[in-house]
N, C-alpha and C positions, 0 to 999 in steps of 0.2 A: 608522596615522598615514598623514595626505593627503601627497599626491604635492607637494603646493606649499605645506608647511607651512614656515614661518620656525623658523630655529634656535631650539631653549625652551631657557630657564634652568632647567639640572636640579641647580643646586649651590645651595646658600644661602649659601658664604661670602663673606664682604663684601667682599675683594678681587676674587674673581674675578665678581662682580655687576657690577663697576664698567668690566669688561673691553668692548670692543667689537671689530667687525672691524675690519682696517685698510681707509683707503679705495683704492678700484682706481686703478689708472695711468691708466687713460683718463678719470679724473674730475680728474685732477692740472690745474693752472693751465696758461696753455700759457708761461708764464716759464720751469717746470718741466721742458718737454718735452725730451728731448733732440734732437740733431743728428741730421738725416735720416742712413741709412746708405749711401745712394749720393753722400754728401760726404766720404767718410772713405774712406781707402785700403785695401787687404783685411787688411793686418797690424792695423791699428787696429781695423777689422772685427772681424777674430779675437778678437780681445784685450777687445773688448767685447762680444760674443757668450759669451766663455769668463766673462766676468765674471760676466754674465748666466744663464748655464746653472746655475753654482755655490750662485746665490742660489736661480733656483726649482725646483733638485735637494731644494731643501730644503722646499720649499714655498709660495714666495713669485712676484711677479711682478717680474718685470726691466724695463731700461727699454726695452728692443727686443724683446723676447720678453713676451708679455702673455696673459692667458687669453683665451681665447673670447668674444667677443661674447655670445655667449646665456648663459656662464656665472654663475649667480650665488654666489658662496662662502655668503649667506646662508641658502640653499635647502640644506635639509638631504639632501635625497632627491639634488642634481645634485652636493653634495659627496661622498654616497658613490658615486655614479656616476664620480667623479676627474673632475679640471678639465681641457676643451680649452685648448689652446694656438694664439698665432696671432704670429706674426714680420712686425716692420713692413716695409715693402716696401724694396727696395733693395742684400738682402744677396746675397754672391755666390753662385752656385748651388752650388759646389764646397761652400761652409761650410754652406750650408742643407740639403744633404742630409745631412751627420754632424748637424747640429743637429735635426732632424724626429726622426734617429732615437734621439738621446739624451731628447726630449721626453716617448716611451712611460714610460720611468721617471719623469719627475715626473709623470705623470699618474696610474699607478699607487700613486708615496708618497703620493700628496693623498687617495686613494681608501682606502688600507689606512689612514693618519693617521685617516680622517674614521669608520671601521670601530671601530678603535681605543675613538675616543672614545665611541659608539653602543653598542656590542655591550657595554662595561666596567660599564654602567649595573648598577643592581640589579637590576632587574627580569626581566635576561636569564640569572640564574641563577649557578652557580660554575661550570658548565662552560665557558659562554663565557666568564667572567671570566678563567678560565684559560687559553684556550688566546688571550686579547686580551696577558696577562704575557708567553706564550711569544713571542707577534708583536713586543709591546715590544722584547723585548733584542734582537730582528733588526732591528729601527728603529733602536736606539740603537747597533748597528753599524755599521749603514747610515750613520748623521750621525758617527759618528768617522771612516769613509773619507771624506766629504766636506768635514770640516775639514781631514784630511791632504793631502785633494787642491789644497782653497784654499791650504796652506800653499805645495804646489809651487808653485801658479800667480805668489802671492804674490813668491818668492826665485828659481824657475828661470825663467829666462829661454826657456830650449828648451821647457819645458811649453807645447804646444799643443791646440787641441783637437781632434785625433786620438790626441792623448796622454791626454785625459780620456777618448772613445770607448773605448779600449782599457781603461783602467782600470775602465771602469761595466760591462762585458758584464757578468761575474759577477753583480754586483749585480743588473743589470736583471733576467737569468734569473730568479733570487731574486725581486724585487718582481712578475714575472708572474706566478707561480706561486702567493703570495700573494695576489696581484688576485684569480685564478682563483676560489681556496676563498672569499674575500670574497664575490665577487659572488655564487656560487653559495650560499653559507648566507642573505647577504642576499634572491635573490629568491625560497627556501624559505620564508623568513620574512614575505616579503610586503612586506617595504620596499623594495625595488625593482620598477618594474612592467615598465621599461621591459628588451627584451634587449641587452647587448652588441655582438652582432652588428648590430644596426642602428645605433650609431654610429659612423660613418664617421671618426670622429676616434681609433678604440680599436684598431682591426684593420687593419691596413694589409698586407697578403697578401705584395706584393712585398717589403718591408719583411723580412719574417719568414722568406721564402729566403732574402735576403741575408743574415741570423743564421743558417740553418742550414748554410751553407758550411763554419763553419770544424769543428760539427757531423759535418759528410759526413766530414771528412779526418782526424777524430779516430778513427771507425766505420772507414773505409777502413785507416787504419795499424794499427785491431786484428785486422779481418778478414784480413788479407792477408799481415802480416808476426807480429801476435801482441804488439806492443807500443802502450804506453799514451802518450801524450802529453798530460797533461791536468792544466795548473797552477793552475787555477781549479775543483777537482772539479766540473766541468759535464757528464762522462761518463758515461753507465749502466753502467761497471762500474770499480768502486773495487779500485783494487792498493792490498795491505799489504807495501811495500816488506822489512817486516822481518822477513816472513818467508822466509828462503831454503834453497834446495834443500837446503843444507850440514845443515841440523838434521833432513833424513831420517833420519839414521844414529841419532838417538835420538827421533824423533817417535812415538810413540805413539797418535796421534789422528789422523794424516791430515792434519793442518796446511795443508802445503804444497798438495795440490791442493785442498782443501776450502775454505779460506779467504785463499789465494792472493792470487785473484782473485772476487772477487762481486760480486752487483746491487745497485745503489743500486736498491732499489724505488720509492721517490717519486721518481725523477729518471728517470725511461722515457718518453721521447716515446711518443704514443700510437701511434705508424708503427711503434713496433717491440715493442709489447706483446704479437704473438704469435709472436714470430721471438725474443725477449729472452732463452728458453734456446739457440737454436741461435747467438746472435749472442756470449753467455758461454762456449758449449765450442771454439766453431770459433777464435775467439783465445787460450783456453787450450791444446789443440791446439797449435798454431802455435807458442806462446811458448817450451811444450817441445823442440819439434823446431827453434825459432831457436836454443834453448839448445846443441843438440847440433852447431849447423853444417849443420844441413838446409834453409835456407829460402832461397828466390831471393831474393837482395837487390835484383836490378833491379825498376827501378819496372813496377809495373801500370798498365797503360795502358785508357784509355776507361773507366772506374769511372765510377758515378752520383753527380754533384756535387749532388744534390738529393733533398726527400722524395717528390718529384712526379714524377721519373722512372719511368720506365715498367717500367726494369730495376731498381728499388730492390729487389724483394724476390728476384729471381732471382741478383742479385748475392749477395745474403746465402746462399742455398742452394749456391750455389755454391762459393762462399768455404767451407763449412762443411764440405761437400763432401770439397774438397780436402783441408783440413788434416785430417780424419779420414783419409783413406786416406793420409796424410802422416804421420804419428804409428802407424799400424797397421804400412805398412813398417817404419818406423824399430825398431819393436818385436820385429816377428814375424823379419824377414830382418837386419838389421843388430846386430841386438843380440840373436839366438838365443832370445827368450822359450819359445817350445818346450823348447827340452835344457834350458832351466837347470830349468823345473817340474821335467819327467823327473827332472830328479837331485835335485830336490829333495824327490821321492815316493821316490828310493833311499835318501835319507840320513834323513828324517822319520816316512815311513812302514813303516822297515824292508822295504823291497822288494829283493831279490834282494839283500839284508844281509850277504852272506858275510864283508866287511871289517868292519862292527859287531860280529859273533859273536867273530873275532878279537881287535877290538879290546877288548872286553869280560875276554876271557880273559887278555889281557896286562897288561890295568889293575886284575886283582880285587883286588890287594894294596892298590893306594892306593884304591882305590871301597868297600871296605871300612870304609874310616877315616871318624871322624867328619868331617861336611863341613867345618868350621874348619880339619881336620886336613891335606886332600886339596891334594896337590902340583896344580895345575891345568896347571903350563907340562910337568911330565913326559905327564902325560896329553894334550897337546897335542902332543907329541913323538909319543908311541906312534901316536895318532890318525893322524898325515901319515905316518907310517912302514908303516901298515896300508894307508893310500891310494895310496900309491906299490908296494905290491906288482904283480908281474907277475900279469896273469889275474883281478884283481880287477874289478868290475864298474867301481870309481872309477879306474881307474889310467889311463883313457883319457877321464877329464872334462877338459875343459880350465876349471874353474870353481873345481874341489877347494880351493884356495887360499883360497877364502872362506869354508870351513867351520872351524869355530872350540867348542871343549869350553869351557863354562861351568858352574858349580855355582849353583843357584837354592837359596836357603836357605829361601826360601819355600815350604812342599807343595804340592805339585799342589793338593789339595784346597779349600786356602784361596785359592790364586791364584784358582781356579774361584769359590767363591762371593763375592770381592770383584768380580766382574767382570758389569756387567748390561748393559751395550750390545751385547752380540753378537747377533745375530738367535735368538731361540728362546728366549732367556734368560726366566724367570721373573721378569720385575721386580715384580711385586705379591708376590712369595712371601718370607717372613719365613727369611733367610736363615740359617743356622748362624752361631753365634757364633766370629769368625774367634780369637778368644783362645783359647778352649774347647776349640775345633776343634785348632790351632796344638799344646795341650798333650800331644795326643794323641799327634801323629804325630811330636815332638823325641826321644820315644826311639828312633826310628828311623831320623832324619835324619841318615845316611850318605852317601856319594859315591853308591851305588847309586837312593838316593831323589831324589837334587838332584841328579844329571845332568842335563844337557840340552845340545842343538848350537844355533849361533848359525850365520846365514848372511848373509854383506852382499852385498848388487848393486850396482852402479853405476846412478848414474841415464841415463835416465830407468825403467829395469826396476824401480828400487825404488818407482816408483809403484804398480807393480802389485804387487811382495812388498814393501809396506811393514812397519815395525814393526809394527804393528796385526795384520797377517798374518802375520809370521814367529810373534810370539805364540801364533796358531792350530795353527801348526806345531807351535811347539813342546810346547802343554797336551797334541796327540794323541800328538807322540814321548815324550811323559811320563807319559801312560798306557797307553801301548803297554809301557814297562818298565817300571811297577807290577806289570803281571800277573806273582807270584812263583813219611848214606846207611851202611845195617848188611845186610850178606850173614852173618853168624854161623850157624848155627842150634842153640839151647843144647839143652840135656839138662835143663833144669826146665822142667817144663812150664805152670810160673804164669807163668815169664819169657817163652815162647812164647806164649801166651795175649797177653800184654799187647804185644809186639811187635807181632803180628798187628793189633790192634787200631788201635795206631799206622799200621801201614802201610796198612792201609784207610783212615784218614784222611788219611795224607797222598795216598795214590792219589787220593780222591776232591777234597781241596783241588788238586791238579795237573791234573785232568779238567775242576773248573771252572773253570780259570786256561786250560787249553790251549782248552775253546769258545768262553769269553771273547775270545780273541785272534783266535782263526779267524773268527769274527763280527766282528769290529773289520775286522781287513785285507781277509777274502775276500768280506765281505756287504754291508760298510759302504764301506770306502774305493774298492776297486778297482771298484765297477760305476759308484760316482759319479766316481771320476776319468775312468773311460772317458767317461762322456757330456759330461763339462767338456771332454776331450781331441777329441770330434768335433767341438763346437762350435769348439774353438780351430785344428783343423788344418781342418775344415772337408769337404765330402762332394762326389765327384763329379758333375759337372753331365752332362747329355746327351749333349757332344761330347768325356768323359773327362777335362777339366779338373776341378779345384780351386776349389770355393767355398766361401766363408766363410760360416759359421753366424752368424757375430759380426761386427756390421755396425759400430760404435761403438768406441771406445777405453773410455768410461765401462760399457758392456755388458760390455766384457772383463772389467773390472776387475772389477765387478759381480757377474759368473757364477763367477768364483775366489773370491770371498768368499763368495759363496752355496754354492758347493761346499765349502768350508771350516766352512762354519754347519754344512750336514746333517751335516756329519760327525760335527761336536761334538755334535748333538741327537740323529742315531743312536745314538753311541758313548753316550749315558748322560751327558752331560759338562755341558749346560745344563739337566737339569731339579733340582732342588734335593734334593728326596725321594730321586731314584735316585744320587744324589750323593752322598748323606749312607750312604745303606745301602752302595753298593760299598766307600768310605771305610770303615766297619765290617768287612767280609768280607775286604777285602785286610789290614786292619790285623790280623785275628786268622790272617792267613795267617802273616805276617811274625814275629809274636809266635811263631807253631808253627815256624816255620823258625829262628827264634835260639836257641830252645829246645834243639833237638836235638843242642847241644854238651852242655850239662849232662844230657839224658838219657841220652848214650850214655855218660857219666860214670857215672851211677849204674846204667847195666845191667852194667858190668865191678863195681858193689859187691856187685851181686845177684846177680850169675851165677857158679855156682861154678865154673865150668869156667876161669874168669880169675883164682880166687884162688891159683894153682899157680903154679908155675915151667915147667911142660913144659906140651907144645903137647897140648891136647884131641883125643883118638881122631876125634871129628867134624869136625877145623878142618886143612884141609889147609895145606902148607909156606907159600904164597904170602902166606895169609888169616894165620898166626900171625906170619908176618916184620914185615908192614905192621902188625899189634895193637902188635907189641914196638918198631916203631921211632914210631908215635903216642905209645905210651906213655911211651916217651924222652924223645921232642920234649915234653911236657907236665910233667916232670923227676920220673918216677912219685909224680904226685901222690896215685894213686887207690890203687897198691901199699903207700904209708904210713897210712891208710885204717885206723883202730882198728875192733879189733872193737865197741867201743862205739857205734858210727854205724851201723856194722850191726843192732843192735838196737834201731836204732828205726825200723826197716822203711821205709827212701825207697822200697822199691816200691810202696808202697800212696800215699806223696806221688806218686810220678812217675804211678801212675795216675790218680788224681785232677786232675792239672794235665794230663794229654793227654786226661781227661772234659772239665774244662772245653773247651779247646778245642774239642773233636768238638761240646758244645752249642750255644758260641757262633755255630761256622762252621753246623750245623744250621739253629738258628732264624733268623741273619740271611741265610740262603740262600732259605729259605721266605719271609719276608718280602720278597725281592726277588723271587722270580717270583708272589707276589702283585701287587708293584706292576708288575710288565713283564704280565703279564695288563689289570690294570687300563688301562694305558697303550697296549696292544696294541691298546686296544678305543675309548677313545679318542683317542689322537692320533697315534702313530707306529706302523703297521702292520707294519715291517720288524722289530720288537721280538718278535714271535709267535715267529720262528724261534728267536731266542735263547731264550724262554723254553723251547721243546719241548728244544733243547739242555743247559740248565741242568736240567731237570725228572729228566733219569737220576742227578744227581748227588747227589739227595736222596730219591730213592726209598728206602724200607724204615727209613728214621729215623725218632724219634720225633717229630720237628718236621715229618713230612711230612703236606701237608694239613690241618693245626692252621690254625684263624683266629686274624687276631691280635687283641687288643683294645688298649685303653687305650693308654698311650706305643708301644705295636708296632704300631698298626693306625695306620698311615702315610697312608693314604689319606683 
């Protein structure tokens, strides 16, 4: 398109073809020219200019404000560049300054309107037309604002030029940004040849700097007090007031820290683009400190008032450093974060957990019940009792009131398979079906398997130990808790052989659990914990002082989550395949442990030493008394067993049950060893140590070294 081309008719609509451009005000006859401004009082001048501006802001000429002499609305390229304006002489200087500032909006509106008209044509494609449609909606809202302002002008005698300016600031920013986008598109499409910067009527740097001062005031409030006063959504930080800190108690998505304050990526001034993250964090840090009463509310003096101030960037960096130091001090000193984390380790990682062993012993009767029948209040009372025992590690804990007992009906395995947003979790893996998994574990859904602890902390420590983070602690605790008695020697050789095979299986299962527990606590959790504490507590510098390794609050929070995620990964809780194998192994151990009562009763039926009423010669008095007491407690069920039942050879059935448990344990243990070897070589080398430990529990068995095929070949 030629730069001097006149507006071409691009529509065949009959009515549109008869429409023409309105005549220019400068071409109107002398009889229609308005009274000169210099003859009017200031009040009348302001009313006349207000009326003109409300017309001009909608794309038309006024009486006293007209198109620039060089502007021709019939030339498309000039309309796309936007109209220039001139004010007739005689206007009061104070009114003229405000009027010139608002004429920028009229220029942008005219250019945008022309852009939508041109770029909506069929030849520019669907993407361009979609953009124009979106811009058209914004222009519609802009015109609605103009109509509302016109109504105020006509009905409110207190409506002034200054009032109009205040109401159009936000719209002016929007128009400027859309105009910038439209100009760049037209320039790249070669529809505009001249650069906008060459037009003296387009960019007035002094007026731009005047407009930046309110923005700098908002920036200063955010950087030095952590507060936002942005009534027109102009600031680069967006605040969601609906997300409150009180919701941290049930927030499993870290919404408060991650979404309470966010960047408006399409509303960031170029001068702030390189430091936008520090601007965001500085205000977030101070906002937390301010809510805890730790911000100096005295006015900060001598801060930059404009973007061109040479101290502009230094002010941001200094504010970030002060905010970060304030929040770190608040967390580490005032709220004793390291001490709280140490006691979290005692409670959730069973470190120096004498109180927990006592709690499990006292609560055994309740924890053996089905999960729906467990009295949580009674268990909480028992936990409170053991936490206050003198000499216990928790007795001196000032935060022990925050520890609570919970029952989680969802099994650990099912819970882990549902979570896919933890670092290290295989997001592309096909996880086991939660329904099928739950049916396998529902049979053992008792208090012991559903027990978990909860730990509530005050704000702002709850930012570091959020609900999402506490879930990680709970998963590790439940895993450690999930890791799962005959003494008489019979005169029957057959019974003794069977008992020894069962004892051997029990010893191998116990060895498996002990090695796994030792590996998780001593080779995974403890080294990672020490590494995290070194970062948190710092190291000694050359002068003997302590120097923090963690430099920012976000780094502190990130290191905490990384520590927990590393523990989860190295404990095999974020790998779906290892998790599935482990679930079957532990389930086999539970089934075996739960079958011991039935096996004990079957032993009494098949052992001839128990058939009489006199103590066998190879059993001491204490053993015989304990046997009689247990027999009486069960209602002497075994004594009334008929001879016909003995004829059914239950010993053979018992042998079949124990062989089945042993076969399943051996098979799944070998599958686990194969998987550990694979993942130790490809992903997590720490698993190699566990593989060496567990291999001793499978030596000499039928499954030892047997390769897996088909569905067993999980690799």
